[in-house]
Every structure is written in structure tokens, then in C-alpha cells.
N, C-alpha and C positions, 0 to 999 in steps of 0.2 A: 369404267373399271369395277371389277368386283373388289369390295374392300378383303383384305387392307390394303391394294394397290392403288398405288394414283399414275397419274401420266407424268410425275414430276419424280423424277430417282430421288430417293432419299426421302420421300416423305410418304407418309401412310393415314389411313384413314382408320376410323373406329367400327367395326362392325355392327350391324343393326341390332338391337332388342342386347347391345354390352357394353358393360358398366368397367372404365378404366379406373383403377386407384394409384395412385401416385403417390407412395409413401417418401418422408424426411430424408430418409437414404438415400432417395434414388430407385429401391424397387418399386417394380411395378405388376400389377397383377390385374386379369381380365375375369369378369363375371360374364355370364350369358343368362339371363335374368328370362327368357322367352324364347321358346322355339315353335313353328308352324311345322306340321307334318300333314300332307293333303291326301286323302283315300278313305275308303269306307270303314267304320267300323262295326264289327261283330252286334253292339249291342245297338244298332241302329236297324237290324236286320229288319223288323216288324212296322217300320215305319212306310207309311203309303205317300203316292207325290201329292197328297193331299197335307199331310202332316209337314213336309219339306216346303210346299208354297206357304204353309199358315207360320212355319218356322222363320224364314225368311222375311215377310212380313214384319213378323213382331220384333226382331233382332235389327231390322233394318230402322223401323220406327222408335226403338229407343234410341238406338244410335243416335238418331237426328235429333231427337230433341236434348238427348245430352250438351250436342253441341251448340242450343240455345242460349246458355248459361255464358251472359256478357253485359258488362255494366254499357257496353252502346248498343244501337241497334244493327244488325245482322242483315246479309243481303245474299243472295243465291248468283254463280254463275251460271246462266239459264242458256245452254246451245242449243236446246230443241231437240234432242237425245232423250233416248229411255234414263238414263243415270239421272240428269240433273232434274227434269220432270217430275221422275219419284221423288226427290229430296224436296221439289217445290210441293207437291200433293201432302207428299207427311207432314209437311209446316203447316199445310192451310189446317187441320185437325188441331195442331197444338200451339203457334205462334199466336200470342194475343192478337198484333197484328200482322197482315200478310207483309212478309220481306219486300224490299225492293229485290228486282232482277236488273239481271243484266245481259246483253248479247252483241256478239260485234260480228262484222262482216266486213272483207275485202273486195278489190274488185277482180271482176270476173277476166281472169288470165287464160289464153289456149281450150276456150270450150268449159274448163271449170266454173264453177260457180264459187262465191266467195262469201258465201252466207247461207244460212239455213233459218232467216228469219221467217220462213211461213209455219216451220212447227215451234218456234220459241215463241212468236206471237201467239197462236194457237193455245199455248197453253199460259200465259201471261193474262190472254181474255178471259181463260176459263174460270181461271183462281183468283181474278182480280186483285193482279199485283200493281205493283208499280214496278213499268218497266222502262228499261231504258235500253235502244240502240244504239249503239255505236258503227258507224263507218269512216271504212281505214281506207286511201286513196292511196296508191303505188309510192308518192312525192314521199308520206308521211308513214310509210314501212321503212323506206329507204332510212330518214331522216333517223328512225329509232334502233336501226341495227346497231351503233357503233354499240350505243349503250346498252342494249340490251344484250349483246354480246359479253360487254364489261359483266355485266350483274352474275353469270355465270359462275359459280364456284368450280365447274368443270365443265370442261366441251359441250354442247349439248347438240345432236344432229338436227332433233327433229324441227322443223321450220316452223311449227305451234307455240314452240317458246316466244317469237317474236309476238302470235299472238296474243298470248299471255300477259307479256310488259305490257304493249298497248291498253288490253282490255281493264290491265290493272290500274294504269293512270288513269282513268277514267275512273272506274266503281271507286277509286280512294278519293275521289272529290266528294263522295254521299255516305260510305260507311267504310267502318274499319276494321270488318270481321266477317267474310262469304262462308257460303257452303258450297262446297264444289264436288262434281261427280266421279274424280278422279278414283282409279281402283277396280272397280265395276267388273271393267271387263278381264282384268288379272284372276278377280276370285272366283268371277261366275262364269269365266269362260267365254268370252264374247268377241274374242278375235277371230278371225276367218281361218287359222293354221289349227286349231284346234281340232274341231269336225274332221279335220283330213288326217288326223292322225288315228282316229278311231281304225284298230287294227293292226296298226303300224306292227311288222315286223323287225326293223332298222330305226328306233326311235333316233338314234343321232343322227344317221343321214336324212330321213322324213323330215325330223325339226329344224336340221342347218338348210334343206330345199326351200323350204315356207317362211322362214324366220331369216337367215341371214342376210345382210345387205351384199355381200359381196363373197365370195368361195376365195380360200388360200392362195387359187391358183391368181387370180384378179389381184388378190392383194401385193403378191409378187410385183404384178406390172405398178400396183400404187406406190408402193414404199421403196425408197433407195435401199438398197441390201444393208449396210449398217442400222437399219431400224426392223429388219427381221428376225422372227424367234422364233421359229417354227409355228406350227398349225396350231398358234394359240387356242382362240376361239373352240377350234372343233375339240381340243384335247381336254377343255373345260369342261365342255358339256357333257362331254361321254364321261370325266369322270364323277358329275355332278347327278345326272342320269344315275350311276351306278349307286350315287349314296341315298336314293330315294328310296323307301321302304314299299311303295305300294308299286306291283308290277305292271299294273294302266299307264300306257304314252303319255293319253292326255292328262291323268295326274301329274305324271313326270315332269311334262312343260309347264303347267301351273304351278307344279311348287318352284319349279326354275323363276316361271315369268313373276310369280310372289316376292321370293324371296331376295331375287337379283334384282331383276330387269327394271321392277316396278321402284326399288329403291331408289336406284342409279338412275332412272329415266323421268318415268312423270312425275312421282312426289316432286326428287330436287327439283324438276322443271318450273312447277307449278309454287313449290317454296320460294324458291330464286326469284321468280318474277313479280312475284306476290309483295314479296318483303323489299324490294328495290324501291316499292310505294308505300312502305310502311303497313303494306294491306294485313291482313293474317286470313290463312286459308284453312278453314275447316275441313275435313274428307270422311264423313259418317261412312262410304264405303269401307273403310282400311281401320273401324271402331275394331279391336283383336276381339270382339266378341262375334261381330258378322264375320271377320276373314274367318274365325275357328270355324265358325258353323257351316258357313261357306264349303270349306274343306271337307266337311265331312260328307256333304252332299254327293251322293252318285254322280260318275262324269258321265253318265249318258241322260240325265235331268240338267246340263250343264250345256252340253254343245247341240241336244236337240233341234232339228229344226234351223240349224244355223247359228244358234249360241245364245248364250244368255235366256233359254229355255225358261227355268224354273224361276227366277229374274223377272220375267216377262208376265210367265203367269201371277207372280206375285203382287206386280204392278196393277193387273187387271180391274182391280175393285176401285183404284182411285185415280188411274191414267188413263186417259182418252185412247181410244183404239189406234186412232191415225198417228199416234206416236209411237204405240206399242209396236204394229205394225209395218212400221217404214221400214224402207232398206237403211241398213246401218251408214249412218255419217261417221267424219270425220271433222276436226279442227282446221278447216282449210286457208292456206295463205297462199293463194295460185302464183303473187308474183314469186315465191319463192321453189315453187316446183317449177314454174315454165322460167325460166331466169332471160330476160332481155331486156333491151333498153337501160335507161341507168343504171339498175340493178344488177345488170353484167358488166357495164362498165366498173362498178364497187368491187366485182367478184374479181375481173381481170388483174383490176388495182392490186389487191389485196396477195394475189397468186403469180403475181409476174413482177411483186417487188423486189429489191434489194435484198431487204430481210428475208425474205421468202426462199428466193433462188440460193442466198448464202445458206440458210438454215439447214437446207436439200433435204426436207423431210420426204417429197415426194418429187415422184421421177418427171424429169420435165417432159418424156414422151406420152407420159401417162395428163398431163393437164393440158398438155396442148391440143390433145386429143379432144377433151370435155369442152376444152375453150371454142373449138371447131366448130363443135356440135351440142351445143350450150342445152338443149331440151329433148338432144337423143339418148339420153342413158338416163333411165330411172331403176330405182332398187326394187326387188319384188316385190316390197310393201308401197310401191310409187312415188318415192320421193328423188331426189334429184343428186346425184354423186358429185355435181358440180359444185351443189351447194354445200354438202359435207366437207368436200376436204378444203373450200373457202372458210367456212366458219371454226374447223380447227384451225388455220393457219392467223386467221384473226386473231381467235381468243389467244394463243401464244404471243402474238404482237401485242393486243390490247393488254396483257398480265406484266409485259416487259419482258419476257421469257426468249 
């Protein structure tokens, strides 16, 4: 839910980079202290690709170094992807002692492998970190679901929230501060939908096609009529894109994803799940100087060769090529993508409970359709539609709403 809205009527949240002052007489005022504008600058027109590469490397090095300041040892959440690997590589030059690194893996379900240990092990060995592997079976995933969902300040549909919850539980036994690679995809153009928007003649429709989990027609099947209020998502995106100064479709998507989606999805997700275990997560890719520099990088240098091109080039001097040139990975929790067994029983119990039926948020025919074929319907980004409605309903139940 983009600020100031929340899922709860009468409850509002403060937009990013905003100070709210409430005076003794009850009057209130808001001040926005920072804004972001994605797009090229005239003063940067003479910069070469090498200039941009060096600039990315230097700003990232400074951002990682800033986040070393701590009274306690720090660690790194190491997925084995480019982003977390670059953090480890930059720390290798700056940290007095190599940090402890942590990776998590889940059981393979539906042919989807639940870990990327091959790459995280490679980085840990290359830089000599004290590395910890955490393997999670389906039973432990199931046990964690109630507490992980209850730890969400707002409903979070991405199943890797549960992965971060379990990872944070383990990491908190060793360190109290970690660096993490969140934000790199949004600010450096790493997601698959950015290259598809190059040259778009209708960015609103094209963005919706590659990003939205459901179109408005399907939402009319999902929700009871009382909960429908027009095509809010489509209208919101159209208004937002109109407000972006850059004419580039890629820049418009990057601006939206950085200023709206990033704040209310991955950043909130890692913050909620780490703080549930008293763990502080620091995100160097979201250092304001990194974000401001990345915003100026020409879109073509971000989306070239599948995405994050300039970041990959900046990393080549310090990160092994096997990690830079590997296929893009995600944080997989296969048991929440291909729902079966005890987890399916959990989901069915949530959605068919008297509480859920009495609430009437979802149309019974839609719920029954997904339950009849629990692995058959995935979103365009490969997430389970059944899991998404189940976690929303359970979040409401967990908070007594």
C-alpha cells in the first residue's frame, strides 16, 4: 500500500523521507527532506562508460565502509548472487577481520532447487569468510509460518519473508549487525521487466503486463464486490508515471520501483524479519549517495545484457566471474511456491476457517478454484496465487482484525 494509505481504515503511514511534526495545540505539518529523480543529467553527457563504472565502484566501496561502524562484529547475508558477493568483496579490502557470512537453503520442491550454496560457498572460500550454511526442511518452514506472518507490520506476499525470518533466527545467534544486498535490482535495473520496457510506446500497459500479479479482471474474481474500488493499481501507476520527469519508460519504472515498491516490499520485509530477532540489517545499496548516483546512470547502461550491466562491470575487478555471469537467482522457498502436504493443510485451514468465511474478503469460487489446483496458478513473477491470498487472510487473523 503506497503511503499514506494502509490496509486499515483510519490508519495512515508517513511517506518516505518525511518528517511529521505535531505541535502542542494538535496542529501538524510535514516536511519532505529528500527526493529522488531518476534520469540522465545534462552535466553528465561527457561521461564515458568507464567513468560510470568507476563511479559505481567508488560509491559502493564508500557505502559498504560506512556500514562497518559498529560496537559489535558485523556479518553479511550471502545469497551467492552478485549483490551480496560484491559486499563481501568490498569488505575484504576494508574490514580488519573478514565478517562471518550466512546462507540459507530449503528443500527442493516441484523441481525447484531451494538453495544456491554452490555460489555462496564459492564466494566464502574465495574471500576466506567464516561461513555458515543453514538448511531448512519443510517441517521447520511450516512451524515458522505463524510467527513470521505475525512479525509483518503489513501483509507481505513474497514467500522469501519466511526465508529471511528463519535466516535471521540463525544469524542472531552469532552477530547483531549484518549487511545485505537489498535494493540493487531496483536502483541498478536488475529485474527482468526493465529490458522489456525499452522503447515502450505504452509504458502503463507494458509495465502492468510484466509486473502486476493480477489484472483488474482477475481482481474482480478474487475479491467480494464490497472490497472493490475500481482499478486502483492501474490508475495509481498511470498517475505516477505521468509525474516522472524522464520520458524514458525504463526510468519511469525505476523511479516507481525505487520510491514506492522498494520501500513497501523488500526493505520492509528484511527490516521486519531481522528485527523480529533483534538483528540490525544495513543495506549499502540504499546509501543515499549510491541511489543518487545510480539514478543518473543512463538506462541503457543498466538494462544492457539482461540487466544490472554497469554494476556487473564495476564488480569485475573484485568478484569472481562465475558469480557475475551466472543466471539471475532469487531467494527460493519452494514449499511456498508449490504448496502441498502439511503446508497445503495449513493454507486450506486458514482460507476455509469460520473467520475467513465470515470476513468474506475473497470470493468462495476463487478460493475453491485455487485449492482444487494448488500448484496450478502462479503469478507472472512465478509466485503462488494461493499463498498470496492465504498469507493476507492469516495476517488479518494473527493481528485480531
